[in-house]
N, C-alpha and C positions, 0 to 999 in steps of 0.2 A: 504494500500500500504506500509506504513512504517513498519508494523509488519510482513507482509507476503511476501513482495517483488514483489507482482503483484497486479493488480487491474482490475476489470471488471466494466466498466462504464455502468450502467443500465439507459437508457434514461428516463424512468418515474421517477426515483429517483433523477437524476442529471441534467436533462435538461427538466423540465416540460413544458417550453414554446415550445420547439420543439415537444414534445409529443402531445401538443394540436393541432399541425398542421396536424397530421396523418389523421383525417377524411377528411380534405380538399385535402390532397395528394391522398387519395383513390378515391375521387370523380373526381379529375382531370384526373387521369390515372396512368399508371404503372411507368413511369420514368420522372416525372416533375422536374423542378429545385429544388423543396423542398426536394425531395428524394435524389438528388445528394448532396445537402448541408448536409444532415444527414450523409453521408458517410465521410465528411471532418472535422467535428467539433471535437475538443478535449477539455476536461474539465481541463486538466493538464497544468499548467503554467510553470513548470520547464523543465529540460532536460528530453527528452523522445524520443522514436521512435514512430512515428505515422504510423499505418498500416491501409490501407484501401483497399477495394475491388473495382473492376470496371468490366464492361462488354464491353462497346463500346470504341474504340480507342479515340473517341472525349472526352469521360469522363476522360480517362487517361490524355490527354493533358490539359483539363480544370483543373483537380486536381493538376497536376504538377505546372501549372502557378499560380493558386489561392493560393496554399500552399506556394509557393515561395514568393508571394506578402505579405503573412501574417507572414513571418519569420520562417516558419517550415523548419528547416535545416536538419532534419534526418527523412526521410520517406521511406516507402516501399508500393508500389502499387502492388496489386495482382489481376490478372485475374484468379480467382478461380471458384469454382462451383457457378453457378447462379449469377455471379458478386460479390461473397463474397470472404472471405479470406481463405476459406477451399480449400486446394489444391487437385485436382483430382488425383486418382491413375490409371485412365484409359485413360487419354488424356493429352496433353501438357498444361502447365500453364505458364503464362507470369509474370515475376517479374520486376519491375522497382524500383531500389534503388537509393536514392539520399542522400548523406551526404555532407553537406556544398555545395561546387560547383561541386562535383564529382557525376556523374550519371552513372548507369550501368543497362542495360536492358538485361535480361536473359530469356531463355526458359528452363523450367524444365520438365522432364518426369520421373515418378516414375520407369518405367521399366528399365531405365538406372542404377538404384540402386537396381535392383533385387526385386522391389516391384511392383506388378501389381495386378489387379483385377477389379471388377465391383464396381463403386461407388454406395453406398446405397442411395436409395431415401427416402425422409421423408414421412412417412405414417401418424403418429400421435405422440403426445408427449410421451405417455406411451411406445410405441414401441421404440422410439428413446432413452428414458431414460434406458430401459432395455438393449438395444444394447450398449449404452455408458458405463454402469456398467460392461457388459461383456468385453468390450475392456479394461477397467481399470483392469480387472482380467486376462488380457492377452489371451483373447479368443474372438470368435464371428466375425461377418462380418464387424465390424468397426475397428478391431485390426490393419489391414494393414494401413488403413487411418490414424489412430492415430499415429502409428509409423512414417509414412511419414511426416505428418504435424508437429508433435513434433520435429522430426529430423531437418526439414527445419527451424523451428522457433528457435531451439537451435543454429543453424548455423547463421541465420540472426541476432540474438541478440548478436553475437560476442563471444559466449561461446565456440565455436569450430571453428577451422580453415578450416575444410572441411565439406561438406554435409554428406559424408560417416561417419565421426566421430559423427556428430549430430544424424544420424539415429541409429548408433550402441548404443549410449548412451540412446536414447529414448527407444530402445528395452530393454536395461538393467534396466531402470527405471520401466518399466512395469513388467518385470520378478521379480524384487525385491519387488514389491508392493509399491514403493515410490509414484507413482502418486495417487494411491488409498488412501494412508495415508495422502497425502497433501489435497486431496478433503475432506476427513473426518475431518481434522483439520480446514479447511475453513468453513465447515458446522457448526462445533461446535463453532467456533469464531463468525459466523453470528448469531447463536442462542443466544449466550451470549450477543450480542450487541443490541438485540431487546428490 
């Protein structure tokens, strides 16, 4: 995080106790309290934006109340694809942002920003990896989704004042190859730290 300015928390590496609960979660059912808890934890103790996905309105309210109780004062809840944080390009998405005591709930639709299409479904890891690299090369069926999601996250992070500006910059980043360069730098960094 300090070197690259971003971090991905990989549960098996950073929260092995939670990882050990997965077999129990799978036996209990699709959305038990353990799975909801997994959506809310953060390994970071300092200033950050906690972003979490949700599917049911009850989960959204539970997350808002629980995270407030634990002192999370900057969070974004997203009703994205399958309850995750990936924003759909084919249907409306709900965002619930809270910073300190200010809350804002928004509905976003990619078509309002001249981005639309069919959301890609996950078939297998090899296909997803190939599609993801195509998108980083500014082509393929995940390209629009990448531009939409990156643009929204650039806006939500406060880097841009409007969603349109975030989308424009995300497209420029793809065209210039900066996203691919960043991924290659992170892969190299990861290889050097093993």
